[in-house]
ROPAKE-618180 format. One record per residue (C-alpha): y, z, x. Coordinates in steps of 0.25 Angstrom, whole numbers, plus 2048, in hexadecimal, padded with zeros to 3 digits. Each point is the difference from the previous one (the first is absolute). Last residue first. Layout:
BEGIN
YZX;...
END
This chain:
BEGIN
2968153D9;8097FC7F4;80E7FB804;80E806801;80D7FB805;80B80A801;80E8017FA;80780D804;80C7FF7F7;80C805807;80580E805;7F2805800;7FF80E7FA;80380E805;8028097F3;80C8047F8;8067F4806;7FF7FD80F;7FC7F2805;7F67FD80A;7FF7F2807;7F67F5800;8057F17FF;8027FF80F;7F1804802;7FB7F47F8;7F88047F4;7F2806803;7F37F97FB;7F88087F7;7F17FE7FF;7FA8057F3;7F28057FD;7FD80B80B;80F8037FF;8028037F2;7F680B7FC;80180980C;80F7FE801;8018047F1;7F780C801;80780580D;80E7FF7F9;7FB8077F4;7F980B807;80D802809;8098007F4;7F880A7F8;7FF80A80B;80F7FF803;8048027F2;80680E801;80A7FB80A;80480B809;80980A7F9;7FB80D806;8027FA80E;7FE7F2805;8037F17FB;7F67F67FC;8027F780C;80280C809;7FC7FF80E;80880780B;80180D7F7;7F2804805;7FC7FB80D;7F87F37FE;7F1803800;7F97FF80D;7F77F4802;7F18007FD;8017FE7F1;8097F3803;80E8027FB;8077FA80C;7F57F57FF;8087F97F5;8097FA80B;80C7F87FC;80A80180B;80E8057FE;7FC80E804;7FB7FC80E;7FB80F802;8058097F4;80880D7FF;80C7FF809;7FF7F1800;8058007F2;7FA7F67F6;7FB80A7F5;80C809802;8097F47FE;7FA7FC7F3;7FF80E7FB;80F802802;80280F7FB;80E8007FB;80780D7FE;80D8007F7;80980C802;8048067F3;80180E806;8027FF80F;7F67FF80A;80280580E;7F67F980A;7F980780B;7F38007F7;8057FF7F2;80980B7FD;8068037F3;80B7FF7F6;7FB7FE7F2;7F87F67F8;7FF7F680B;7FC7F37FB;7F37F8801;7FD7F2803;7F37F9803;8007F2806;7F67F4801;7F78047F4;7F97F37FF;7FC80280F;7FF7F3807;7FB80380E;7F980D7FE;7FB7FC7F2;7FA7F3806;7FA80980B;7FA8097F5;7FB7F47F8;7F97FB80C;7F980D804;7FC8017F1;7F97F3801;7F980580D;7FA80C7F9;7FB7F77F4;7F580A7FD;7FA7F87F5;7F1804802;7F47F77FE;7FF7FE80F;8007F17FF;80C8007F7;808809809;7FC7F780C;8057F47F9;80D8077FC;80280480F;7FE7F1804;80B7FC7F7;80980B805;7FD7FB80F;8027F17FD;80E8037F9;80480A80B;7FD7F580B;8077F67F7;80E8077FF;8097F97F7;7F68017F4;7FE80F802;80F803802;8037F87F3;7F58077F8;80680E805;80E7FC7FD;7FD7FB7F2;7F780C7FD;80A80A804;80B7F97F7;7F77FF7F4;7FD80F802;80E804801;8047F77F3;7F58047F7;7FC80E803;80E806800;8047F87F4;7F48047F8;80080E805;80E8027FC;7FD7FA7F2;7F48097FF;80880C804;80B7FE7F6;7F67FE7F5;7F880D803;80C808803;8067FC7F3;7F38047F9;7FF80D807;7F780280B;7F580B7FE;80380E803;7F3808804;80980A808;7FA80080E;7F77F37FF;80C7F87FA;7FA7F77F7;7FB7F2800;7F87FA7F4;80B7F77FC;8027FC80E;7F17FD802;7FF7F87F3;80C7F8803;7FB7FE80F;7F37FA7FB;7F38067FB;7FF7F87F3;80180C7F6;7FC7FD7F2;80C7FE7F7;80A8087F8;80980580B;7FF7F2806;8097FA7F5;80B80A802;7FF7FE80F;8017F17FE;80C8017F7;80780880A;7FD7F680B;8057F47F8;80D8087FB;80380480E;7FF7F1805;8097FB7F4;80A80B803;8017FD80F;8027F17FE;80F8017FE;80280580E;80C809804;80380380F;80180F800;80C8077FB;808809809;7FE80F7FF;7FF80280F;8017F3807;80D803807;7FA80D805;7F67F8808;80B7F9809;8047F27FE;7FD7F4809;7F17FD7FE;7FE8027F1;80E7FC7FE;7FD7F2804;7F77FF7F4;7F17FC802;7F97FA7F4;7F38077FE;8038047F2;8017F37F9;7F57F9808;7F680B7FC;8047FE7F2;7FE7F1801;7F3802806;7FB80A7F6;8057F67F4;7F97F5807;7F3808801;8018047F2;8027F17FC;7F47FC808;7F780C7FB;8037FE7F1;7FE80F7FC;7F78027F4;7F4802809;80680C806;7F3807802;80180080F;80E804804;7FE80780D;7F47FA806;8007F27F9;80F7FE7FF;80280580F;7F57F7805;8077F47F8;80D804807;7F980180E;7FB7F27FE;80D7F97FB;80880780B;7F67FB80A;8017F27FB;80F801801;80080580E;7F67F5804;8087F57FB;7F57F57FD;7FC7F3806;7F57F97F7;7F2806800;7FC7F67F5;8078087F5;7F38037FA;7FB80680D;80D808802;7FE8067F2;7F1803803;80580780D;80A8087F8;7F58047F6;7F880580C;80B809804;8018057F2;7F2804800;80080680E;80B80A7FD;7F98037F2;7F3803807;80780980A;8078087F5;7F580B7FF;800801810;80E8067FE;7FB80D7FB;7FC80680D;80F7FD805;8058097F5;80B7F97F9;7FE8057F2;7FF80F804;80D7FE809;8077FD7F3;7FF80E7FB;80380780D;80C7F7803;8058017F1;80080F801;80680180E;80B7F67FC;8048087F4;80080D808;80A7FA809;8047F27FE;7FC7F47F9;8057F2805;7F37FA805;7F78077F6;8067FA7F3;80C8047F7;8067F2802;7F87F980A;8047F1800;80E8017FB;80380D808;7FC7FA80E;80D7FB804;80980B7FB;7F680A805;8007FB80E;80F7FF800;80180F7FB;7F780680A;7F2800805;7FF80E803;80280680E;80280F801;7F48027F8;7F77F8809;80480980C;7F2800807;7FA7F47F8;8087F37FF;80D803808;7FA80980A;7F47F7802;8097F4803;80880980A;7F3804807;7FA7F27FF;80C7F9807;8087F67F8;80C8067F9;80B7F77FB;80D8087FC;8077F97F6;80F7FB801;80B8097FA;8097FF80B;7FE7F480A;7F980080D;7F27FC7FA;7F680C801;7F4800809;7F3809801;7F4800809;8047F4807;7FA7F3804;7FE7F77F3;80C8067F9;8087FE80C;7FD7F2802;8087FD7F3;7FB7FE7F2;8077F37FA;7F47F97FC;7F980C7F9;8098037F5;8027F17FC;80C7FA7F8;80980C7FF;7FC80480E;8067F3805;80E8057FC;7FD80D807;7FB7F980C;80D7F8801;80880D7FE;7F980780B;8017F480A;7F27FB803;7F780680B;7FE7F980D;7F17FE805;7FD7FD7F2;7F88087F6;7F47F97FA;7FF7F97F3;7F27FB7FC;7F67F5802;7F2804804;7FC80280E;7F27FC802;7F780380C;7F57F6803;7F680B802;80180D7F7;80180C809;
END
């Protein structure tokens, strides 16, 4: 156990649950702040009102939803309505044979063994950020904004390299505006059943057409140029290993847009929370710096402890804080009868912080993930999801975050913000509620 235990700020269930209507009203503002004690303690729970979702927390029930009975529990109309602007005909919303084809093809581009090729880019962009901080005199910065800028630049270099004709700052502004447009939470998302959302239009954004035009132009340009070895090349070369079918132009464009948004916002959030936890807990900061020195002396960048810290940060502040599915037919889920259209919520946030699965779950302790410790029980730790639709970019994100931390932390000291200013907020990802303003200095 890490000395000087640190319990980072987060909403905890009270000893007395709020009235249901009060909780539902608060749920519109925060999908984690209103979770009752039952979601942390029980195997499954359903609010005592018709049409409410069934929350499932025990590993066997989660496994049934995400793996064993996966065909019975698709994403549903609401999920498709929210994600359609970002993913279009891409992997996330594909179904059946179409999904299998895209998954097999794109998996070739995201092989974990191939992620090492991107590490120089991760390091280069982190070094550019340090140079920028130096030029600004190491003034106070909003850590989340800085990480969004960093991860966006990494996305441009790894997924859109060769787009020299794109004004990077203008394009980032367009992407940020697009993301803000489609991530607005409507009360009907929480208060209406899934059938209500079938066929209803997604939130519109005037920025999508410009982004699609940029990506389409890039792909046309790249077909006539030498390969660069980036994600565009990998996706253009990807094909279904069973049929030999490549991705269509529409699938290429929509997947690139989806991967840009997924890899930009969620990784920025994960890096923000990880850097905050390291800055706020000096024993972890000193230990991770020592591990960097040891890796340099050994001539091998193993970064075992760095990955432990990232894993613990993802447990405490998972960007994907809730998974949702919808019953496609009447079925049985454990001892629970589930009707067609019933929404199933898998509260990753609560599962990661449940005393049923974790000792002192609210405490920041990277040694939970030490090599000599037993691995967490499957379906109790799911920062990247689980089952066939587990996040395809997991290896990319872990390599990126490890490289960024190993570049920034030995050279920059980050001073944490006041504890009372730190609080998680639920949008499409789990982000800080307010600006996370930190002081930084050169080491």
